[in-house]
N, C-alpha and C positions, 0 to 999 in steps of 0.2 A: 333713689332712695329704695320706693316700693318695691324694684324688684329686687334689689337685694334684699331687702327684710322677706319677701314671695321664696326666695331662693335659699335666706338660712329654715326659714318657716320647714320646711321639706328638707331641708337637714338634717334638723332635728328631729322631725318625724320618723326620718330614716333609723337616725340611730336608735331612736326610742322603742323603735320594732325589737332592734338585737344585743339590746343591752344586757337582757338579763339570762340572756343565752350563755356566758361561761359560769354563771352558780345553776344552770339549768343540769347543764354537762353533768356536774358532779352528783347531780343524782340520779339522772337518767342513765349515767356511767355504774351505777352501784347498781341500782334497778335490772338493768339488764342484764347484770354479770349472776345478777342471783336468778335469775331465770336460763340462762345458759351455761350454769353453773349445775343445775338442779337442787337451789338451795329453796326455792320457791317455785312449786309446782302450779301452773298456770292451765285453764279450759285454752282451747285453740280460739275462742272468740273473745276469752280476758286477754290474750294477748296481742292479738290485732285492737285489741280496747286500746289498752300502753301503747303499742305502737302509733298509734292515729294520735292519743294527747301526746307524749313525745314528741312526736314531727312536731306538731302543733306548737307546742314550745318551743321548738328549734330550727323552727319555719322552714323544715323541708319540703312540705308539701308530702302529704302520705300516697297520694295515687299512684307517685312515682314508685315506690317502694310496693305498694299492692291496689291495683284496683277495687273500686268500693262494689265492683259488678260478679268482682272475683267472688267464686265458692273455698267458703274455709276448710280445709285442709290443712293436714301435718307435714303435708309436704308443700301447702301456700306460706303455712305459719314459718315453714324452718325457710325457706324462698324467702320470704318478706324479713325476719331474722335475721337472716344473709345481709342482705342488702340494706337493713338499715345499718347493721354491724359495719360496714363499708363505710355508708356516708358519715357513721358515728367517730368511727375512726378517723375521717379524715379532719374531723373537725376538730378533734381533738389534738391532734398534732399542729392543727394551727394555731391553736390555741397554746399550746408550751411553747411554741417557738417564740411568743412573749411573757417577760417577767407580767405576771399581774393583769393578764387583757381585761379582765371584769371592771378593775378598776380604771384602767384606760378608758374604757367604752362609758363609763361610768362617769365620767371626770367632762369626755369629748360632753357626751349629754348636760352635762348638769351647766356647763361651761359655754353652751352655744344657747341653750336655752333662756341662760342668766341674762345674755348679751341681745335677744329678742326683744326686752322691752325698750333697752336703749337703743337700737336699729331705728324701731315701729314708733318710738318718739323724734325721732330726727325727719321722718317724711313733711309735715308740717313747715315746720319751721324753715326747711333746705327749702321751701315752694315763697317763703316769703322775703326780698329783697335783702331787708332790716336784719336780717338774722342767718346769711348766707354765710357771711366766713366764719359765724363761732358757729353752725352748721357744718359746716365743708372739716370745720380739724374735728365736734364732735365724730361724725361717718368717718375722718379716716380714723382715728381711734378704733372708733369699734371696727374697723373692715381689719384694722393689725389684730388686735385679739383675736378675732374671728378665723384670719388663716391660722394661723397660734394654732388654734385650737382644732381646726381644721388638717393642720398637718401632723399634730399631735398626734391625733386619734387614725389616721389614715389606715395605717398599716392593717391594723388590726380590722378596723371597720370593711377595707375591701378584700383581705383573706377571709373573715366571717360570712360576706353575704356570698363571695365565691363560691363555700359548701352550702350554703342555706337557700334562700331565695335569689339569688342570682344577683351580679353586680355592675350590669351593663348599665340599669337608670341612676345609681350612686356613678358611677365612672361621668357619666355625660350631665349628672348634675353637680357632678366636684369638676367639670370643666368648665361649667355656666358662671361658678363659684368664684372657680380663679379669674375667668375674664373678669369679673363684675368687681369684683377685688383690687385687680391690679389697674383696672381702668380706674376706681376711687385712689390709689396710692398713686397714682399719674397726676392727678390733681391735688398733690402736694407740692409734686416739684414746677406745676404751673403756677404754685402759688408764690414759692418762692423763687425764680426766675427775674 
């Protein structure tokens, strides 16, 4: 149970970090287009400042777009805008593939976060012999719910992470969660045999 609680907490942390990205994409898209179309005239320094803020909001990591030690010139700003636009377009395409990805990420976050107290509350009863049977039933129920939530949000979360901060850590965590949940669900099979 401790392991499931730890893995589920890590999962919630990952989802929380990216859950606002779909909404941020709308605002950033409008602002970026205004700069590119000349509707908004900003200094090179302000454009770089905006790109840094947007990169942080979208979890892009600005240094991959423009080194912080690089001198700000019109050419470097144009290059930074081009690189940012490329990643931004990738993210937008991913978000457009699913209907309401913001809702999917929010539902995934709230669902998984909502299960954490129940998962954590079973740690102690699961260690008390008189409570094991009751705790096992609750653990199995929580594991099934968590598995359903993870599967619901997986595609959007994995794709968003692949374009933003990278999805390697998430994929490893998901494998650990899948394995741990399967072990818990296997308990159910042994209880009824």
